[in-house]
PyMOL commands that place a pseudoatom at each C-alpha (Angstrom):
pseudoatom trace, name=CA, resn=MET, resi=1, chain=A, elem=C, hetatm=0, pos=[27.800, -41.057, -24.159]
pseudoatom trace, name=CA, resn=PHE, resi=2, chain=A, elem=C, hetatm=0, pos=[27.553, -39.741, -20.568]
pseudoatom trace, name=CA, resn=MET, resi=3, chain=A, elem=C, hetatm=0, pos=[29.916, -36.845, -21.377]
pseudoatom trace, name=CA, resn=LEU, resi=4, chain=A, elem=C, hetatm=0, pos=[27.871, -35.984, -24.495]
pseudoatom trace, name=CA, resn=LEU, resi=5, chain=A, elem=C, hetatm=0, pos=[24.585, -35.889, -22.506]
pseudoatom trace, name=CA, resn=THR, resi=6, chain=A, elem=C, hetatm=0, pos=[26.221, -33.731, -19.824]
pseudoatom trace, name=CA, resn=ALA, resi=7, chain=A, elem=C, hetatm=0, pos=[27.415, -31.237, -22.444]
pseudoatom trace, name=CA, resn=ILE, resi=8, chain=A, elem=C, hetatm=0, pos=[23.952, -31.048, -24.034]
pseudoatom trace, name=CA, resn=LEU, resi=9, chain=A, elem=C, hetatm=0, pos=[22.263, -30.433, -20.667]
pseudoatom trace, name=CA, resn=TYR, resi=10, chain=A, elem=C, hetatm=0, pos=[24.765, -27.700, -19.839]
pseudoatom trace, name=CA, resn=LEU, resi=11, chain=A, elem=C, hetatm=0, pos=[24.321, -25.918, -23.186]
pseudoatom trace, name=CA, resn=THR, resi=12, chain=A, elem=C, hetatm=0, pos=[20.522, -26.038, -23.096]
pseudoatom trace, name=CA, resn=SER, resi=13, chain=A, elem=C, hetatm=0, pos=[20.278, -24.778, -19.484]
pseudoatom trace, name=CA, resn=ALA, resi=14, chain=A, elem=C, hetatm=0, pos=[22.865, -21.944, -19.657]
pseudoatom trace, name=CA, resn=PRO, resi=15, chain=A, elem=C, hetatm=0, pos=[21.433, -18.430, -20.097]
pseudoatom trace, name=CA, resn=ALA, resi=16, chain=A, elem=C, hetatm=0, pos=[22.327, -16.482, -23.225]
pseudoatom trace, name=CA, resn=GLN, resi=17, chain=A, elem=C, hetatm=0, pos=[25.257, -14.107, -22.781]
pseudoatom trace, name=CA, resn=GLY, resi=18, chain=A, elem=C, hetatm=0, pos=[24.328, -10.451, -22.587]
pseudoatom trace, name=CA, resn=GLU, resi=19, chain=A, elem=C, hetatm=0, pos=[20.724, -11.100, -21.604]
pseudoatom trace, name=CA, resn=GLN, resi=20, chain=A, elem=C, hetatm=0, pos=[19.404, -8.344, -19.370]
pseudoatom trace, name=CA, resn=PRO, resi=21, chain=A, elem=C, hetatm=0, pos=[16.186, -8.351, -17.277]
pseudoatom trace, name=CA, resn=GLU, resi=22, chain=A, elem=C, hetatm=0, pos=[13.385, -6.200, -18.637]
pseudoatom trace, name=CA, resn=ASN, resi=23, chain=A, elem=C, hetatm=0, pos=[13.128, -2.759, -17.010]
pseudoatom trace, name=CA, resn=THR, resi=24, chain=A, elem=C, hetatm=0, pos=[9.524, -2.134, -15.934]
pseudoatom trace, name=CA, resn=GLY, resi=25, chain=A, elem=C, hetatm=0, pos=[10.118, 1.359, -14.523]
pseudoatom trace, name=CA, resn=THR, resi=26, chain=A, elem=C, hetatm=0, pos=[10.239, 2.761, -11.004]
pseudoatom trace, name=CA, resn=PRO, resi=27, chain=A, elem=C, hetatm=0, pos=[7.086, 2.455, -8.853]
pseudoatom trace, name=CA, resn=LYS, resi=28, chain=A, elem=C, hetatm=0, pos=[5.649, 5.238, -6.695]
pseudoatom trace, name=CA, resn=ILE, resi=29, chain=A, elem=C, hetatm=0, pos=[7.016, 6.101, -3.265]
pseudoatom trace, name=CA, resn=GLY, resi=30, chain=A, elem=C, hetatm=0, pos=[6.154, 3.596, -0.584]
pseudoatom trace, name=CA, resn=LEU, resi=31, chain=A, elem=C, hetatm=0, pos=[5.102, 0.841, -2.990]
pseudoatom trace, name=CA, resn=ILE, resi=32, chain=A, elem=C, hetatm=0, pos=[6.194, -2.719, -2.198]
pseudoatom trace, name=CA, resn=VAL, resi=33, chain=A, elem=C, hetatm=0, pos=[7.757, -3.557, -5.553]
pseudoatom trace, name=CA, resn=ALA, resi=34, chain=A, elem=C, hetatm=0, pos=[7.708, -7.374, -5.676]
pseudoatom trace, name=CA, resn=ASP, resi=35, chain=A, elem=C, hetatm=0, pos=[6.807, -10.543, -3.900]
pseudoatom trace, name=CA, resn=PRO, resi=36, chain=A, elem=C, hetatm=0, pos=[10.240, -11.896, -2.832]
pseudoatom trace, name=CA, resn=ALA, resi=37, chain=A, elem=C, hetatm=0, pos=[9.034, -15.506, -3.011]
pseudoatom trace, name=CA, resn=HIS, resi=38, chain=A, elem=C, hetatm=0, pos=[7.450, -15.171, -6.440]
pseudoatom trace, name=CA, resn=ASP, resi=39, chain=A, elem=C, hetatm=0, pos=[10.406, -15.995, -8.715]
pseudoatom trace, name=CA, resn=ASP, resi=40, chain=A, elem=C, hetatm=0, pos=[11.480, -19.122, -6.818]
pseudoatom trace, name=CA, resn=LEU, resi=41, chain=A, elem=C, hetatm=0, pos=[7.928, -20.413, -6.588]
pseudoatom trace, name=CA, resn=LYS, resi=42, chain=A, elem=C, hetatm=0, pos=[7.308, -19.792, -10.268]
pseudoatom trace, name=CA, resn=LYS, resi=43, chain=A, elem=C, hetatm=0, pos=[10.551, -21.566, -11.270]
pseudoatom trace, name=CA, resn=SER, resi=44, chain=A, elem=C, hetatm=0, pos=[9.710, -24.529, -9.042]
pseudoatom trace, name=CA, resn=ARG, resi=45, chain=A, elem=C, hetatm=0, pos=[6.248, -24.739, -10.591]
pseudoatom trace, name=CA, resn=ILE, resi=46, chain=A, elem=C, hetatm=0, pos=[7.684, -24.657, -14.131]
pseudoatom trace, name=CA, resn=ASP, resi=47, chain=A, elem=C, hetatm=0, pos=[10.345, -27.273, -13.366]
pseudoatom trace, name=CA, resn=LYS, resi=48, chain=A, elem=C, hetatm=0, pos=[7.683, -29.738, -12.212]
pseudoatom trace, name=CA, resn=VAL, resi=49, chain=A, elem=C, hetatm=0, pos=[5.483, -29.405, -15.311]
pseudoatom trace, name=CA, resn=ASP, resi=50, chain=A, elem=C, hetatm=0, pos=[5.502, -32.195, -17.866]
pseudoatom trace, name=CA, resn=PRO, resi=51, chain=A, elem=C, hetatm=0, pos=[5.043, -30.616, -21.368]
pseudoatom trace, name=CA, resn=ALA, resi=52, chain=A, elem=C, hetatm=0, pos=[2.857, -33.528, -22.422]
pseudoatom trace, name=CA, resn=GLU, resi=53, chain=A, elem=C, hetatm=0, pos=[0.552, -32.904, -19.481]
pseudoatom trace, name=CA, resn=VAL, resi=54, chain=A, elem=C, hetatm=0, pos=[0.267, -29.223, -20.414]
pseudoatom trace, name=CA, resn=GLU, resi=55, chain=A, elem=C, hetatm=0, pos=[-0.856, -30.092, -23.941]
pseudoatom trace, name=CA, resn=GLU, resi=56, chain=A, elem=C, hetatm=0, pos=[-3.486, -32.518, -22.671]
pseudoatom trace, name=CA, resn=ALA, resi=57, chain=A, elem=C, hetatm=0, pos=[-4.790, -30.305, -19.871]
pseudoatom trace, name=CA, resn=GLU, resi=58, chain=A, elem=C, hetatm=0, pos=[-8.369, -29.132, -20.315]
pseudoatom trace, name=CA, resn=MET, resi=59, chain=A, elem=C, hetatm=0, pos=[-8.168, -26.304, -17.738]
pseudoatom trace, name=CA, resn=PRO, resi=60, chain=A, elem=C, hetatm=0, pos=[-5.633, -23.419, -17.943]
pseudoatom trace, name=CA, resn=VAL, resi=61, chain=A, elem=C, hetatm=0, pos=[-3.134, -22.909, -15.127]
pseudoatom trace, name=CA, resn=GLN, resi=62, chain=A, elem=C, hetatm=0, pos=[-4.629, -20.469, -12.601]
pseudoatom trace, name=CA, resn=ASP, resi=63, chain=A, elem=C, hetatm=0, pos=[-2.691, -17.350, -11.604]
pseudoatom trace, name=CA, resn=SER, resi=64, chain=A, elem=C, hetatm=0, pos=[-1.357, -17.345, -8.055]
pseudoatom trace, name=CA, resn=ALA, resi=65, chain=A, elem=C, hetatm=0, pos=[-1.721, -14.543, -5.525]
pseudoatom trace, name=CA, resn=SER, resi=66, chain=A, elem=C, hetatm=0, pos=[1.872, -13.535, -6.319]
pseudoatom trace, name=CA, resn=ASP, resi=67, chain=A, elem=C, hetatm=0, pos=[1.072, -13.380, -10.037]
pseudoatom trace, name=CA, resn=HIS, resi=68, chain=A, elem=C, hetatm=0, pos=[-1.747, -10.922, -9.385]
pseudoatom trace, name=CA, resn=PHE, resi=69, chain=A, elem=C, hetatm=0, pos=[0.402, -8.944, -6.915]
pseudoatom trace, name=CA, resn=ASN, resi=70, chain=A, elem=C, hetatm=0, pos=[3.269, -8.483, -9.374]
pseudoatom trace, name=CA, resn=ARG, resi=71, chain=A, elem=C, hetatm=0, pos=[0.807, -7.570, -12.108]
pseudoatom trace, name=CA, resn=GLY, resi=72, chain=A, elem=C, hetatm=0, pos=[-0.545, -4.895, -9.769]
pseudoatom trace, name=CA, resn=VAL, resi=73, chain=A, elem=C, hetatm=0, pos=[2.975, -3.526, -9.246]
pseudoatom trace, name=CA, resn=ALA, resi=74, chain=A, elem=C, hetatm=0, pos=[3.439, -3.285, -13.020]
pseudoatom trace, name=CA, resn=HIS, resi=75, chain=A, elem=C, hetatm=0, pos=[0.140, -1.398, -13.368]
pseudoatom trace, name=CA, resn=ASP, resi=76, chain=A, elem=C, hetatm=0, pos=[1.117, 0.983, -10.547]
pseudoatom trace, name=CA, resn=SER, resi=77, chain=A, elem=C, hetatm=0, pos=[4.452, 1.668, -12.249]
pseudoatom trace, name=CA, resn=SER, resi=78, chain=A, elem=C, hetatm=0, pos=[2.568, 2.683, -15.397]
pseudoatom trace, name=CA, resn=GLY, resi=79, chain=A, elem=C, hetatm=0, pos=[0.117, 4.899, -13.530]
pseudoatom trace, name=CA, resn=MET, resi=80, chain=A, elem=C, hetatm=0, pos=[-2.757, 2.467, -14.189]
pseudoatom trace, name=CA, resn=TYR, resi=81, chain=A, elem=C, hetatm=0, pos=[-4.123, 2.620, -10.653]
pseudoatom trace, name=CA, resn=ARG, resi=82, chain=A, elem=C, hetatm=0, pos=[-7.589, 1.231, -11.370]
pseudoatom trace, name=CA, resn=GLU, resi=83, chain=A, elem=C, hetatm=0, pos=[-6.031, -1.853, -12.973]
pseudoatom trace, name=CA, resn=ALA, resi=84, chain=A, elem=C, hetatm=0, pos=[-3.585, -2.145, -10.065]
pseudoatom trace, name=CA, resn=ILE, resi=85, chain=A, elem=C, hetatm=0, pos=[-6.456, -2.047, -7.584]
pseudoatom trace, name=CA, resn=ASP, resi=86, chain=A, elem=C, hetatm=0, pos=[-8.186, -4.878, -9.443]
pseudoatom trace, name=CA, resn=SER, resi=87, chain=A, elem=C, hetatm=0, pos=[-5.007, -6.997, -9.414]
pseudoatom trace, name=CA, resn=TYR, resi=88, chain=A, elem=C, hetatm=0, pos=[-4.357, -6.497, -5.688]
pseudoatom trace, name=CA, resn=LYS, resi=89, chain=A, elem=C, hetatm=0, pos=[-7.969, -7.389, -4.887]
pseudoatom trace, name=CA, resn=LYS, resi=90, chain=A, elem=C, hetatm=0, pos=[-7.592, -10.642, -6.834]
pseudoatom trace, name=CA, resn=ALA, resi=91, chain=A, elem=C, hetatm=0, pos=[-4.401, -11.429, -4.905]
pseudoatom trace, name=CA, resn=ILE, resi=92, chain=A, elem=C, hetatm=0, pos=[-6.223, -10.864, -1.608]
pseudoatom trace, name=CA, resn=MET, resi=93, chain=A, elem=C, hetatm=0, pos=[-9.137, -13.072, -2.696]
pseudoatom trace, name=CA, resn=ILE, resi=94, chain=A, elem=C, hetatm=0, pos=[-6.671, -15.938, -3.117]
pseudoatom trace, name=CA, resn=LYS, resi=95, chain=A, elem=C, hetatm=0, pos=[-4.606, -15.070, -0.021]
pseudoatom trace, name=CA, resn=PRO, resi=96, chain=A, elem=C, hetatm=0, pos=[-6.738, -13.139, 2.518]
pseudoatom trace, name=CA, resn=ASP, resi=97, chain=A, elem=C, hetatm=0, pos=[-3.794, -12.408, 4.864]
pseudoatom trace, name=CA, resn=TYR, resi=98, chain=A, elem=C, hetatm=0, pos=[-1.578, -10.961, 2.107]
pseudoatom trace, name=CA, resn=ALA, resi=99, chain=A, elem=C, hetatm=0, pos=[-0.243, -7.896, 3.969]
pseudoatom trace, name=CA, resn=GLU, resi=100, chain=A, elem=C, hetatm=0, pos=[1.852, -6.593, 1.076]
pseudoatom trace, name=CA, resn=ALA, resi=101, chain=A, elem=C, hetatm=0, pos=[-1.187, -6.631, -1.200]
pseudoatom trace, name=CA, resn=TYR, resi=102, chain=A, elem=C, hetatm=0, pos=[-3.270, -4.660, 1.328]
pseudoatom trace, name=CA, resn=TYR, resi=103, chain=A, elem=C, hetatm=0, pos=[-0.399, -2.172, 1.652]
pseudoatom trace, name=CA, resn=ASN, resi=104, chain=A, elem=C, hetatm=0, pos=[-0.095, -1.587, -2.088]
pseudoatom trace, name=CA, resn=LEU, resi=105, chain=A, elem=C, hetatm=0, pos=[-3.865, -1.581, -2.546]
pseudoatom trace, name=CA, resn=ALA, resi=106, chain=A, elem=C, hetatm=0, pos=[-4.157, 1.247, -0.020]
pseudoatom trace, name=CA, resn=PHE, resi=107, chain=A, elem=C, hetatm=0, pos=[-1.499, 3.240, -1.877]
pseudoatom trace, name=CA, resn=SER, resi=108, chain=A, elem=C, hetatm=0, pos=[-3.224, 2.695, -5.215]
pseudoatom trace, name=CA, resn=TYR, resi=109, chain=A, elem=C, hetatm=0, pos=[-6.383, 4.133, -3.691]
pseudoatom trace, name=CA, resn=LEU, resi=110, chain=A, elem=C, hetatm=0, pos=[-4.363, 7.127, -2.447]
pseudoatom trace, name=CA, resn=MET, resi=111, chain=A, elem=C, hetatm=0, pos=[-2.975, 7.732, -5.918]
pseudoatom trace, name=CA, resn=SER, resi=112, chain=A, elem=C, hetatm=0, pos=[-6.561, 7.543, -7.229]
pseudoatom trace, name=CA, resn=ASN, resi=113, chain=A, elem=C, hetatm=0, pos=[-7.575, 10.290, -4.725]
pseudoatom trace, name=CA, resn=ASP, resi=114, chain=A, elem=C, hetatm=0, pos=[-9.818, 7.845, -2.868]
pseudoatom trace, name=CA, resn=ASP, resi=115, chain=A, elem=C, hetatm=0, pos=[-8.772, 8.480, 0.732]
pseudoatom trace, name=CA, resn=LYS, resi=116, chain=A, elem=C, hetatm=0, pos=[-11.864, 6.781, 2.137]
pseudoatom trace, name=CA, resn=SER, resi=117, chain=A, elem=C, hetatm=0, pos=[-11.043, 3.446, 0.503]
pseudoatom trace, name=CA, resn=ALA, resi=118, chain=A, elem=C, hetatm=0, pos=[-7.349, 3.831, 1.378]
pseudoatom trace, name=CA, resn=HIS, resi=119, chain=A, elem=C, hetatm=0, pos=[-8.297, 4.278, 5.032]
pseudoatom trace, name=CA, resn=GLU, resi=120, chain=A, elem=C, hetatm=0, pos=[-10.511, 1.176, 4.928]
pseudoatom trace, name=CA, resn=GLU, resi=121, chain=A, elem=C, hetatm=0, pos=[-7.587, -0.890, 3.621]
pseudoatom trace, name=CA, resn=TYR, resi=122, chain=A, elem=C, hetatm=0, pos=[-5.353, 0.596, 6.327]
pseudoatom trace, name=CA, resn=LEU, resi=123, chain=A, elem=C, hetatm=0, pos=[-7.770, -0.625, 9.010]
pseudoatom trace, name=CA, resn=LEU, resi=124, chain=A, elem=C, hetatm=0, pos=[-7.814, -4.122, 7.486]
pseudoatom trace, name=CA, resn=LEU, resi=125, chain=A, elem=C, hetatm=0, pos=[-4.017, -4.146, 7.236]
pseudoatom trace, name=CA, resn=LYS, resi=126, chain=A, elem=C, hetatm=0, pos=[-3.769, -3.101, 10.890]
pseudoatom trace, name=CA, resn=GLU, resi=127, chain=A, elem=C, hetatm=0, pos=[-5.535, -6.339, 11.891]
pseudoatom trace, name=CA, resn=ILE, resi=128, chain=A, elem=C, hetatm=0, pos=[-3.132, -8.435, 9.803]
pseudoatom trace, name=CA, resn=ASN, resi=129, chain=A, elem=C, hetatm=0, pos=[0.171, -6.615, 10.279]
pseudoatom trace, name=CA, resn=PRO, resi=130, chain=A, elem=C, hetatm=0, pos=[0.141, -3.595, 12.655]
pseudoatom trace, name=CA, resn=GLN, resi=131, chain=A, elem=C, hetatm=0, pos=[3.756, -2.681, 11.897]
pseudoatom trace, name=CA, resn=LYS, resi=132, chain=A, elem=C, hetatm=0, pos=[3.172, -2.499, 8.150]
pseudoatom trace, name=CA, resn=ALA, resi=133, chain=A, elem=C, hetatm=0, pos=[-0.068, -0.590, 8.760]
pseudoatom trace, name=CA, resn=ASP, resi=134, chain=A, elem=C, hetatm=0, pos=[1.826, 2.034, 10.765]
pseudoatom trace, name=CA, resn=GLU, resi=135, chain=A, elem=C, hetatm=0, pos=[4.404, 2.254, 7.985]
pseudoatom trace, name=CA, resn=PHE, resi=136, chain=A, elem=C, hetatm=0, pos=[1.650, 2.919, 5.457]
pseudoatom trace, name=CA, resn=TYR, resi=137, chain=A, elem=C, hetatm=0, pos=[-0.045, 5.514, 7.666]
pseudoatom trace, name=CA, resn=ASN, resi=138, chain=A, elem=C, hetatm=0, pos=[3.191, 7.442, 8.222]
pseudoatom trace, name=CA, resn=LYS, resi=139, chain=A, elem=C, hetatm=0, pos=[4.072, 7.497, 4.530]
pseudoatom trace, name=CA, resn=ALA, resi=140, chain=A, elem=C, hetatm=0, pos=[0.555, 8.568, 3.591]
pseudoatom trace, name=CA, resn=LEU, resi=141, chain=A, elem=C, hetatm=0, pos=[0.838, 11.383, 6.149]
pseudoatom trace, name=CA, resn=LEU, resi=142, chain=A, elem=C, hetatm=0, pos=[4.182, 12.422, 4.674]
pseudoatom trace, name=CA, resn=MET, resi=143, chain=A, elem=C, hetatm=0, pos=[2.619, 12.593, 1.221]
pseudoatom trace, name=CA, resn=VAL, resi=144, chain=A, elem=C, hetatm=0, pos=[-0.256, 14.819, 2.322]
pseudoatom trace, name=CA, resn=ARG, resi=145, chain=A, elem=C, hetatm=0, pos=[1.956, 17.108, 4.423]
pseudoatom trace, name=CA, resn=SER, resi=146, chain=A, elem=C, hetatm=0, pos=[4.354, 17.654, 1.514]
pseudoatom trace, name=CA, resn=ASN, resi=147, chain=A, elem=C, hetatm=0, pos=[1.527, 18.630, -0.864]
pseudoatom trace, name=CA, resn=PRO, resi=148, chain=A, elem=C, hetatm=0, pos=[1.535, 22.440, -1.244]
pseudoatom trace, name=CA, resn=GLU, resi=149, chain=A, elem=C, hetatm=0, pos=[-2.162, 22.397, -2.196]
pseudoatom trace, name=CA, resn=ASN, resi=150, chain=A, elem=C, hetatm=0, pos=[-3.091, 21.548, 1.413]
pseudoatom trace, name=CA, resn=LYS, resi=151, chain=A, elem=C, hetatm=0, pos=[-3.540, 24.953, 3.020]
pseudoatom trace, name=CA, resn=TYR, resi=152, chain=A, elem=C, hetatm=0, pos=[-5.202, 24.195, 6.376]
pseudoatom trace, name=CA, resn=VAL, resi=153, chain=A, elem=C, hetatm=0, pos=[-4.915, 21.932, 9.413]
pseudoatom trace, name=CA, resn=ILE, resi=154, chain=A, elem=C, hetatm=0, pos=[-7.639, 20.992, 11.893]
pseudoatom trace, name=CA, resn=GLN, resi=155, chain=A, elem=C, hetatm=0, pos=[-6.529, 21.148, 15.516]
pseudoatom trace, name=CA, resn=VAL, resi=156, chain=A, elem=C, hetatm=0, pos=[-8.520, 18.679, 17.585]
pseudoatom trace, name=CA, resn=GLY, resi=157, chain=A, elem=C, hetatm=0, pos=[-6.861, 19.209, 20.966]
pseudoatom trace, name=CA, resn=ALA, resi=158, chain=A, elem=C, hetatm=0, pos=[-3.759, 20.387, 22.854]
pseudoatom trace, name=CA, resn=PHE, resi=159, chain=A, elem=C, hetatm=0, pos=[-2.577, 18.288, 25.811]
pseudoatom trace, name=CA, resn=ARG, resi=160, chain=A, elem=C, hetatm=0, pos=[0.051, 18.669, 28.518]
pseudoatom trace, name=CA, resn=ASN, resi=161, chain=A, elem=C, hetatm=0, pos=[-0.077, 14.911, 29.117]
pseudoatom trace, name=CA, resn=ILE, resi=162, chain=A, elem=C, hetatm=0, pos=[1.319, 12.998, 26.113]
pseudoatom trace, name=CA, resn=GLN, resi=163, chain=A, elem=C, hetatm=0, pos=[-0.717, 9.901, 27.041]
pseudoatom trace, name=CA, resn=ASN, resi=164, chain=A, elem=C, hetatm=0, pos=[-3.933, 11.872, 26.608]
pseudoatom trace, name=CA, resn=ALA, resi=165, chain=A, elem=C, hetatm=0, pos=[-2.687, 13.079, 23.235]
pseudoatom trace, name=CA, resn=ASP, resi=166, chain=A, elem=C, hetatm=0, pos=[-1.856, 9.504, 22.198]
pseudoatom trace, name=CA, resn=GLN, resi=167, chain=A, elem=C, hetatm=0, pos=[-5.343, 8.335, 23.156]
pseudoatom trace, name=CA, resn=MET, resi=168, chain=A, elem=C, hetatm=0, pos=[-6.959, 11.073, 21.092]
pseudoatom trace, name=CA, resn=LEU, resi=169, chain=A, elem=C, hetatm=0, pos=[-4.667, 10.307, 18.154]
pseudoatom trace, name=CA, resn=GLU, resi=170, chain=A, elem=C, hetatm=0, pos=[-5.665, 6.632, 18.136]
pseudoatom trace, name=CA, resn=LYS, resi=171, chain=A, elem=C, hetatm=0, pos=[-9.341, 7.619, 18.138]
pseudoatom trace, name=CA, resn=LEU, resi=172, chain=A, elem=C, hetatm=0, pos=[-8.768, 9.889, 15.146]
pseudoatom trace, name=CA, resn=LYS, resi=173, chain=A, elem=C, hetatm=0, pos=[-6.738, 7.298, 13.231]
pseudoatom trace, name=CA, resn=ALA, resi=174, chain=A, elem=C, hetatm=0, pos=[-9.704, 4.930, 13.443]
pseudoatom trace, name=CA, resn=HIS, resi=175, chain=A, elem=C, hetatm=0, pos=[-11.693, 7.442, 11.341]
pseudoatom trace, name=CA, resn=TYR, resi=176, chain=A, elem=C, hetatm=0, pos=[-9.237, 9.636, 9.423]
pseudoatom trace, name=CA, resn=LEU, resi=177, chain=A, elem=C, hetatm=0, pos=[-6.097, 9.005, 7.434]
pseudoatom trace, name=CA, resn=HIS, resi=178, chain=A, elem=C, hetatm=0, pos=[-3.917, 12.045, 8.177]
pseudoatom trace, name=CA, resn=ALA, resi=179, chain=A, elem=C, hetatm=0, pos=[-3.813, 12.618, 11.955]
pseudoatom trace, name=CA, resn=GLN, resi=180, chain=A, elem=C, hetatm=0, pos=[-0.615, 13.379, 13.854]
pseudoatom trace, name=CA, resn=ILE, resi=181, chain=A, elem=C, hetatm=0, pos=[0.734, 14.849, 17.097]
pseudoatom trace, name=CA, resn=GLU, resi=182, chain=A, elem=C, hetatm=0, pos=[2.880, 17.973, 16.919]
pseudoatom trace, name=CA, resn=ALA, resi=183, chain=A, elem=C, hetatm=0, pos=[4.856, 19.184, 19.956]
pseudoatom trace, name=CA, resn=LEU, resi=184, chain=A, elem=C, hetatm=0, pos=[4.439, 22.977, 20.023]
pseudoatom trace, name=CA, resn=ASP, resi=185, chain=A, elem=C, hetatm=0, pos=[4.566, 25.610, 22.775]
pseudoatom trace, name=CA, resn=GLY, resi=186, chain=A, elem=C, hetatm=0, pos=[4.831, 22.996, 25.520]
pseudoatom trace, name=CA, resn=PHE, resi=187, chain=A, elem=C, hetatm=0, pos=[1.739, 21.098, 24.319]
pseudoatom trace, name=CA, resn=SER, resi=188, chain=A, elem=C, hetatm=0, pos=[1.138, 17.905, 22.364]
pseudoatom trace, name=CA, resn=LYS, resi=189, chain=A, elem=C, hetatm=0, pos=[-1.227, 19.169, 19.686]
pseudoatom trace, name=CA, resn=VAL, resi=190, chain=A, elem=C, hetatm=0, pos=[-3.351, 16.573, 17.905]
pseudoatom trace, name=CA, resn=ARG, resi=191, chain=A, elem=C, hetatm=0, pos=[-4.083, 17.646, 14.350]
pseudoatom trace, name=CA, resn=VAL, resi=192, chain=A, elem=C, hetatm=0, pos=[-5.611, 16.395, 11.103]
pseudoatom trace, name=CA, resn=PHE, resi=193, chain=A, elem=C, hetatm=0, pos=[-3.797, 17.439, 7.923]
pseudoatom trace, name=CA, resn=GLY, resi=194, chain=A, elem=C, hetatm=0, pos=[-4.719, 17.663, 4.266]
pseudoatom trace, name=CA, resn=MET, resi=195, chain=A, elem=C, hetatm=0, pos=[-7.351, 20.416, 4.062]
pseudoatom trace, name=CA, resn=LYS, resi=196, chain=A, elem=C, hetatm=0, pos=[-7.225, 22.186, 0.692]
pseudoatom trace, name=CA, resn=ASN, resi=197, chain=A, elem=C, hetatm=0, pos=[-9.804, 24.855, 1.546]
pseudoatom trace, name=CA, resn=LYS, resi=198, chain=A, elem=C, hetatm=0, pos=[-12.047, 26.058, 4.359]
pseudoatom trace, name=CA, resn=GLU, resi=199, chain=A, elem=C, hetatm=0, pos=[-15.152, 24.421, 2.894]
pseudoatom trace, name=CA, resn=GLU, resi=200, chain=A, elem=C, hetatm=0, pos=[-13.516, 20.990, 2.958]
pseudoatom trace, name=CA, resn=ALA, resi=201, chain=A, elem=C, hetatm=0, pos=[-12.266, 21.634, 6.487]
pseudoatom trace, name=CA, resn=GLU, resi=202, chain=A, elem=C, hetatm=0, pos=[-15.724, 22.649, 7.745]
pseudoatom trace, name=CA, resn=VAL, resi=203, chain=A, elem=C, hetatm=0, pos=[-17.171, 19.321, 6.594]
pseudoatom trace, name=CA, resn=MET, resi=204, chain=A, elem=C, hetatm=0, pos=[-14.528, 17.377, 8.515]
pseudoatom trace, name=CA, resn=MET, resi=205, chain=A, elem=C, hetatm=0, pos=[-14.789, 19.565, 11.614]
pseudoatom trace, name=CA, resn=LYS, resi=206, chain=A, elem=C, hetatm=0, pos=[-18.534, 18.930, 11.737]
pseudoatom trace, name=CA, resn=ASP, resi=207, chain=A, elem=C, hetatm=0, pos=[-17.865, 15.203, 11.489]
pseudoatom trace, name=CA, resn=ILE, resi=208, chain=A, elem=C, hetatm=0, pos=[-15.325, 15.431, 14.335]
pseudoatom trace, name=CA, resn=ARG, resi=209, chain=A, elem=C, hetatm=0, pos=[-17.794, 17.375, 16.506]
pseudoatom trace, name=CA, resn=ASP, resi=210, chain=A, elem=C, hetatm=0, pos=[-20.485, 14.766, 15.921]
pseudoatom trace, name=CA, resn=LYS, resi=211, chain=A, elem=C, hetatm=0, pos=[-18.205, 11.810, 16.635]
pseudoatom trace, name=CA, resn=PHE, resi=212, chain=A, elem=C, hetatm=0, pos=[-16.211, 13.085, 19.622]
pseudoatom trace, name=CA, resn=LYS, resi=213, chain=A, elem=C, hetatm=0, pos=[-18.345, 15.884, 21.116]
pseudoatom trace, name=CA, resn=ILE, resi=214, chain=A, elem=C, hetatm=0, pos=[-15.439, 18.327, 21.005]
pseudoatom trace, name=CA, resn=ASP, resi=215, chain=A, elem=C, hetatm=0, pos=[-14.912, 21.647, 19.224]
pseudoatom trace, name=CA, resn=PRO, resi=216, chain=A, elem=C, hetatm=0, pos=[-11.944, 21.604, 16.802]
pseudoatom trace, name=CA, resn=PHE, resi=217, chain=A, elem=C, hetatm=0, pos=[-10.700, 24.699, 15.026]
pseudoatom trace, name=CA, resn=LEU, resi=218, chain=A, elem=C, hetatm=0, pos=[-8.806, 25.570, 11.854]
pseudoatom trace, name=CA, resn=VAL, resi=219, chain=A, elem=C, hetatm=0, pos=[-5.200, 26.758, 11.598]
pseudoatom trace, name=CA, resn=PRO, resi=220, chain=A, elem=C, hetatm=0, pos=[-3.058, 27.533, 8.521]
pseudoatom trace, name=CA, resn=ALA, resi=221, chain=A, elem=C, hetatm=0, pos=[-0.674, 24.813, 7.393]
pseudoatom trace, name=CA, resn=ARG, resi=222, chain=A, elem=C, hetatm=0, pos=[2.979, 25.698, 7.917]
for i in range(1, 222): cmd.bond("trace and resi %d" % i, "trace and resi %d" % (i + 1))
show_as sticks, trace
zoom trace
């Protein structure tokens, strides 16, 4: 009898041969593709459920933060950025310090051409996980610098002292998403990238003048 029960348990628990995981596609550059703890947590939760209790339950099982996060990844992979944004926000409501969700939420805003909201999420992520916030900022900068539609760059200042350049850069990053230092001609030049035309650049230069009381100027993107 013991050997018979053991055989039954083995047959019912073994996975079917040839089963392959479902391919959900490749997400966009920089996206955090999954919550590494999600599968183990989900399996543990399922193993502890009594089927009789599920049938008698009056309230449905609530989705976890990881459930919403992974749903957001699936939406991002399909180009459904608005739906992804909604899923990441739900994950953050459940888990307010969910750095990966802030990271992906900021990228979904970028893909939706909402730089203002992406920058707001970057600032929130910086309070939770500065290293991951820097990673997001650098990848966002890479995206905008590789876009051939961006024709102009705003130069905010040129400094001999790199520490002065770093201080100016940090001030800019608190307000704008695409600031960087370039070492050129013996100077550390602090610049803001991503200007598609002169009209767009003039709006930002006015904002920089008002905020920092300096006079930036426009240069062609290389």
